[in-house]
C-alpha positions in Angstrom: -1.4 56.2 2.0 -1.6 58.4 5.0 1.0 57.6 7.6 1.0 58.6 11.2 3.9 59.8 13.4 3.4 56.7 15.6 3.8 54.3 12.6 7.1 56.0 11.7 8.3 55.8 15.3 7.4 52.1 15.4 9.2 51.4 12.1 12.3 53.4 13.3 12.4 51.4 16.5 12.3 48.1 14.6 15.1 49.3 12.3 17.2 50.3 15.4 16.5 46.9 17.0 17.4 45.0 13.8 14.1 43.2 13.5 11.9 42.9 10.4 8.5 42.7 12.1 6.6 45.8 13.3 3.6 45.9 15.5 1.4 49.0 15.4 -2.2 49.5 16.6 -2.6 45.7 17.0 -1.5 45.0 13.5 1.8 43.2 12.6 3.7 43.8 9.4 6.7 41.7 8.3 9.3 43.1 5.9 11.6 41.1 3.6 14.7 43.0 4.5 16.2 46.1 6.0 16.4 47.8 2.5 12.6 47.7 2.2 12.2 49.1 5.7 14.6 52.0 5.0 12.7 52.8 1.8 9.4 52.9 3.6 10.9 55.0 6.4 12.1 57.6 3.9 8.7 57.6 2.2 6.9 58.1 5.6 9.3 60.9 6.6 8.7 62.7 3.3 4.9 62.4 3.4 4.7 63.4 7.1 6.9 66.5 6.3 4.7 67.5 3.4 1.6 67.3 5.5 3.3 69.3 8.3 3.2 66.5 10.8 6.3 66.3 12.9 7.8 69.4 11.2 9.7 71.4 13.8 12.0 74.3 13.4 14.5 75.5 15.9 16.0 78.9 15.9 19.2 79.6 17.7 20.4 83.1 18.5 23.8 84.2 19.7 24.6 87.4 21.5 28.0 88.9 22.1 28.6 90.8 25.3 
């Protein structure tokens, strides 16, 4: 299944709020428990990272004077 960054954000917001129902694009999904939500969140993150969506790299440089 192809996930979107918005679906991941909606799921993470629901996890943070402690609710088990997520609304996204006019569709509601109810989860049995937090464990199911965390498993799906991890799957979404993995698939989005593989596809390159939401993949960001930061490079930090230091310079001595």
